[in-house]
N, C-alpha and C positions, 0 to 999 in steps of 0.2 A: 505494499500498498502507499502512494506518493504524500506522503505529509504534506497539508495544504500552506496556502504562505500565513506568516504568524497574524496577519491583520487578521482572517478569517475566524481564528477561533475566537476574538475579544465581537466581532458584530453576526456572524450569522449561527441562529439556528438552526436554521434550514441544513445547513448541513451535516449538525449533530444530530439530527431526526435520520437525514439519509443513512448515517454512518451508521447508526444501529440500527437499520433497515435492512442493510445488507448484509449485515457478520461483520464491516471492516473496523473492530471495536479494541483496537491493540492496546489500550489503554486499560479497559478493563480485567481486571486479576481474575485469574481462573478461582478463583475461592475469594475469600475477605481480605483485606486491605492486613497484607501480616505483618506488618507493626503495632495492628490495637492490642494482643492479650499481652504486647511488653507496654502499652501505654496503660492500662485498665491494672499492671503488677505495681508497675515503677510508681504512679501514682496514687494507688489505692483505692480504682476506684470501681467499687462494688455492684450500684445501682442509682437510679435517678431518668431520668427524662434526658433523653438524646438527641439532637441536628444534628443527620445526614447531608450536608449543601452537598450536591447536587451528584447522588446517591447511584445514579447509571442502574443500572441492571440488579443494584438493591446487595448484593452480597453481603456487603460490609452491615447492612443496615438487620438483615436478617441475622448473619450470626453474632448481631448483638442485641436483636430483643432474645433470640434461645438462653442466654446467660440472663436477662431477667430485668432491660432494662426494657424504658418506655420507649421508644422511638419514630419519631418523625422523618421520611426522608424526600429529598424536592428535587424533582428535576425538570427542567424544561422541554427533553424528548420526548415526544409521549410517547414512541417503541420501548423507549429504556421503563419507561413507569410503568406500561401495562407486562413486561417482562417480568420489573420486579414485581409488582405484586400476586404475581403466578405462583412464583418462587417464593413467598411467604405463603401462602395456598399451599404448596405442596410440603413445604416445611413445619406447616399447622402451626405460625408465627404470625402474633397480631403486630402488623406497623401501617401505621399511615403512609402513605405514600400520596404525595400530589404534583400535580403539573404545573409548572410556570415561573416564568420568569424569574428571579432573584435581585434585586428586591422588590420591583414594584409589581410583581401579582403577588410579595406574600403582603399586605399592609400589616398594621403594627394595630394590637385591639384583641377583642376577647376569643381565645380559640375555642374556637367552634366543629363541627365533621362536616359541616353543610357548605363553605366557604373555605379560603386560604387564608381569614387572617391568626394573626400567631401571634400571640401575649406575650408583654414584654417581663422579662426578668425567670420565662417559665422553665428554660431549660438546665441542667448543672453541665451538658458536656455536647462540643460542639463540633464535629468533625469534617473537616473536605480534603481532598485527595488528588491535586493537580483542577481543580475547580478554578480558587480564586486566581491562577496566576494566568487564562485570561481574559482578564478582568483589564489588561492593563493599568498605565502606574496616572493614572488622574481622577477627575470625579466621581469616575464609574467605580474605581475600586475601592475608593472612601466609602460611596455610598454603603455597599456592602458589608464593610469595615462595621460600620458604626451602626446597621440592624444588627449584625453579628454582637455586637457588644449589648444593645439594648435588650437582643432574646436571651440573655446571659446572666445567669442569679450573678451576687454579688461571692467571689472565690469560686466560682466554676472554669470549665477548663476550656480550650477552642485548640485541638487540636487543626496541625494544617502540614500536610505534606505538600513542597513546591518544586521541581523540575530546576536543578541548579544549575548557573549559569557553570561555574568552577570546575574542573576538569571533564565541562561534557561536549564531545566531539562531534553532533552530531545536529549542531547551527539549528535549533530553530529559535531562532529569534528573538522575538520579544515574549516566547515565553516562557523564555529562560531569567532567570534570577540569580541574583549576585547573594551575600549576606549583606553584605550592605543598606539594600536595596529593598530588600525583604526587613529588617531594624527598622530603616526610614520608612515603613508605609505604617509597620505596627505604632510606631511612638507615640500617638499619642493617644491612643485608644487599650491598649493592649501593653501586660507586663510579659517578657517575656520571659521564663520560670528556664525552660531548658532549649538549647537548640543546640544541632549537631548534624555534621554531611552525613549523611546515606544515601541508600538506593531506595527508588521507584517501589518494585515489587522486591521483598529480600525472598531471596533464595533463587531466584535467576539469571541467570548465565550471561551480563553483559546487561544489566537493567541501570538503569541511567540514571545517574548521582540526581540525590536532592535533597530539599533542604526540608531536615524535622525540625519541628515547632510546637512546644508547646507555651500557650498562655493563659493569662485569665485577663477577665477588662479593669480597667484602672478604674 
């Protein structure tokens, strides 16, 4: 599969929907995000409400639900959301999967089953894997980060995995981020509690370098 220009990631929801329909989703993990067991153990996260941003086909969201978490998964590709719903049904767990563009289609408000309103301060953990890196560096990213911060309870955690510029030879342009860029983007709204250069998919040969960050809202 040929990677599209970096600008497409930031603006074209049609591209993502087409990729899921065709099955060209080489970013989608074979199973759940392999960093999650470490995250739960390292920060002693045992229960709570989780929002999975850019949940894709729902593998991580379902994995978390199987461990007793109350999970909301959002993605703007309808095909991905349908696949996620089917996966949850097959695995016998309940996950609230929702389709829409974040944050525009998910207004702040009272949390309900019949709309996309998300109650502020409702979540103990937010997770994103390769989602924010496609928002660019400007206002669109800051709007998304501000909404994430608003959704989290005080002392909640925000786990982020962003493809790294450092050591990356694949040349994905603006979707690659340096440590300094990530710190600058997060500094107004989040306190970085842990950060390391890792890989996008643990255990996968040739997996791309990625910055793993764990933060709390300020």
